[in-house]
Structure formats: structure tokens, C-alpha cells
N, C-alpha and C positions, 0 to 999 in steps of 0.2 A: 435764666438768661442773664449774662452779664451785660450791661451798656457801657458804651463805649463814645467818647466825643469826637466828633470831626472838626477840623477849622478849615474853612477855605476863605480865602481872600476873593471878593468881588467888588465889582464897582458899587458906588454909593448909591447913584441912582438905580442901577438893577437891583440892587438889595431891597430899596425902598419900594418899588414896583412890583417885585415878588412878593414881599410882605402884603401889598395892596390886593394884589391877585389871588394869593392864598385864604385873605380875609373876605374875599368876595364870594369865595366858592364854600367857606365854614371851615378851613384849615388853618393850623398853625404851621409856622416854618417847618418844626421839629416832624410834623406828622407830613408834610407833603414831602420832604426828603427823604422819612422811612420809607413812604409809599414808590417813590421813584428807584431807591435800592431794592426793594422787594421785586419790584417788576424787571429792572434790569438782570437782576440774579434768577429770577423765573424765566425770562424770555432769552437771556444770553444776548441781549441787543438793546440800544437805549431806545425805550420806547417813547411815543408822544400818547397820551391819554387823557389828561385831563386840559377842558378848555373853560375859559371864562364865559358866562350865558351872554351870548349877544343879541338877545332878544331885546327890541328898542322899547318894550314894555317895561323893563327894567332898567331903564336909562335915568340918571339923577333928573334930568329935565322932566321925562315923564311922572317919575314919581312924585316930584315937586307938582306938577298940574293935577295929579290924581288926589293928593292930599288938600289941595287948594279946594279942590271940587267937592271932596268930602266935607272939608270945614264950612263950605258958603251951602251945603245940603243941611248940614246941623244948625246952621244960622237962621233956617227956612228961606234960603233965597232961591231955591229950587220948585221946580211943578212937575208933579206926577204926568205922566201921560201913557198912552198905550204903546207896547212895543212896536216900532216901525219897522215894516218889512222892505227891504228893497225891490223894485219892480225888476222882473226879469227882463 
């Protein structure tokens, strides 16, 4: 399979945001564009198929909180207790 290069002009902010989104879903830009091209050719239309994870657990704020909590537990600042079940 011969490989070819595509050059496209895009807004600088769009490029930066696209790179960040690709990184957040574990892709590089080239892989993301190749996935897009293959999907367009297969489906014969412009698809919408990959979304950034919007789960708030993975937000930077919550991840910082989780890491802080783990650090505190490792420093002996936590207390073990039984699982607290919510009341119905």
C-alpha cells in the first residue's frame, strides 16, 4: 500500500483543540484522520463516530481530587470504616 500526504489549512485554535481531543481518546492526528477517511469511504457519507469521554469522573478537577485523596491515604491521614450503605 502506497502512502500519500494530505495537507489541509485549519484554524490554529481548531488544530490545537483537535490534537488535544485526539490525545484524550488515545489517538494521534494521523490515526484520527485515517479513521475518518476509512469511515467516509465505507459509509459513503460524513460520519460522526468518536466522542470525547464526558464522564465527570475523568475531569481534571476530579482527577486532582482523587490523586490528593490517595496521597493523603498513603500518608496515613485516612481512617478505615465499614461500607456505608444509603438508606432507602
